[in-house]
C-alpha positions in Angstrom: 125.5 177.5 145.7 125.7 175.7 142.2 124.0 172.3 142.4 125.9 169.6 140.5 124.0 167.1 138.4 122.0 164.4 140.5 124.0 161.7 139.3 127.5 163.4 140.5 126.0 164.8 143.7 126.1 161.7 145.7 129.7 160.8 144.8 130.6 164.1 145.5 129.1 164.1 149.0 130.7 160.8 149.8 133.9 162.5 149.1 133.2 165.3 151.3 131.9 163.2 153.9 135.2 161.1 153.8 137.5 164.5 154.0 135.1 165.7 156.9 135.4 162.4 158.8 139.1 162.4 158.4 139.4 166.0 160.0 136.9 164.9 162.5 138.9 162.0 163.8 142.2 164.0 164.0 140.2 166.9 165.9 138.9 164.4 168.4 141.9 162.7 168.9 143.7 166.1 169.6 140.9 167.1 172.0 141.4 164.2 174.4 139.0 164.5 177.2 137.4 167.4 175.4 136.2 165.3 172.4 132.4 165.1 173.1 132.4 168.8 173.3 134.5 169.4 170.3 132.1 167.0 168.3 129.2 169.1 168.9 131.2 172.3 168.8 132.1 171.2 165.1 128.5 170.5 164.4 127.7 174.1 165.2 130.5 175.3 163.5 129.7 173.4 160.2 126.2 174.6 160.3 127.2 178.1 160.7 129.6 178.1 157.8 127.1 176.1 155.9 124.6 178.9 156.1 127.3 181.4 154.9 127.9 179.1 152.0 124.6 177.5 150.9 121.9 179.8 152.5 119.5 178.9 155.5 117.1 177.2 153.4 119.4 174.8 151.9 121.0 174.0 155.4 117.6 173.6 156.9 116.4 171.1 154.4 119.8 169.2 154.7 119.6 169.2 158.5 115.9 168.0 158.5 116.9 165.4 156.1 119.9 164.3 158.5 117.5 164.5 161.5 114.9 162.0 159.8 117.5 159.7 159.1 118.9 159.8 162.7 115.3 159.2 163.9 115.0 156.3 161.4 118.4 154.7 162.5 117.2 154.8 166.1 113.9 153.4 165.4 115.6 150.3 163.6 118.1 150.1 166.3 115.4 149.7 168.9 115.5 153.4 169.9 117.2 152.6 173.4 119.8 155.3 173.1 120.5 156.9 176.6 121.6 160.2 177.5 125.0 160.6 179.3 123.3 160.7 182.7 121.8 157.0 182.1 118.3 158.1 181.5 116.4 157.5 178.4 115.2 160.4 176.0 111.7 161.1 176.9 111.6 163.4 174.0 110.6 160.7 171.5 
């Protein structure tokens, strides 16, 4: 995958994110009660397609960065997210 200059990379990513969010909103609306499953399925489909386009190493790096951001957000929010069954996540 060709890497754009760093000054444009963030702007390009923001444009791509807005487009992805638009399609995610549409898919979740269409999914109705399946929305939680569709959201997770879209993550898997996106990762699989990303690997085809960008390669395993790039996608692995991006996912590690994303996981770190999620952990940081949880820590700053108090980390009190609960699983669907109402129990706190003990994996922390």
